[in-house]
Wavefront OBJ file of the C-alpha trace (Angstrom):
o trace
v 47.608 142.318 99.912
v 50.890 143.426 99.714
v 53.359 141.811 96.860
v 56.385 139.884 98.496
v 59.306 141.268 99.415
v 63.015 140.503 100.862
v 63.839 142.247 103.320
v 66.800 143.185 102.195
v 65.119 144.613 99.174
v 63.246 146.475 101.006
v 65.616 147.630 103.001
v 67.236 148.805 100.154
v 63.761 150.432 98.731
v 63.734 152.402 101.962
v 66.701 153.339 102.048
v 66.649 155.180 98.324
v 63.719 157.251 99.881
v 65.113 158.735 103.143
v 69.067 157.852 103.194
v 69.001 155.706 106.840
v 72.429 154.152 106.006
v 74.012 156.434 105.488
v 73.888 157.492 109.509
v 75.386 154.403 109.750
v 79.406 155.519 110.121
v 82.943 153.545 109.988
v 83.988 153.980 114.156
v 87.018 156.012 113.834
v 84.396 158.549 112.022
v 87.052 158.291 108.801
v 85.591 157.163 105.742
v 85.733 153.605 105.164
v 87.404 152.180 102.155
v 85.242 149.217 102.252
v 83.413 149.281 98.944
v 79.824 147.672 99.066
v 79.585 149.974 102.601
v 75.927 149.404 102.689
v 74.889 145.324 100.897
v 76.974 144.622 104.029
v 74.981 147.126 106.242
v 71.972 145.766 104.868
v 73.118 142.213 105.620
v 74.239 142.594 108.959
v 70.401 144.191 110.101
v 69.124 141.115 108.630
v 70.565 138.303 110.255
v 70.539 140.684 114.011
v 66.769 140.984 112.729
v 66.926 137.735 112.492
v 68.738 135.734 115.534
v 71.152 134.590 113.981
v 74.442 136.095 114.342
v 77.549 136.506 112.280
v 79.276 133.444 113.733
v 76.706 131.172 112.278
v 76.025 133.104 109.046
v 79.370 133.341 108.258
v 80.597 129.416 108.414
v 80.431 128.108 105.080
v 78.029 125.187 105.330
v 78.857 121.448 104.261
v 76.815 118.571 103.032
v 77.342 115.063 105.203
l 1 2 3 4 5 6 7 8 9 10 11 12 13 14 15 16 17 18 19 20 21 22 23 24 25 26 27 28 29 30 31 32 33 34 35 36 37 38 39 40 41 42 43 44 45 46 47 48 49 50 51 52 53 54 55 56 57 58 59 60 61 62 63 64
């Protein structure tokens, strides 16, 4: 049986082998000034893969 691993950890591991996240770039084809771009890309892939969408994932949860 394979060990349990979180999806973001798996994506970072695959990126370390293949560099697949480097294929994603800024729409203007310039270098981005954003720090932590790889983390943001992985977060986007996880959100989209779970069909959550960006709006619900960016909302702050409040307890009632």
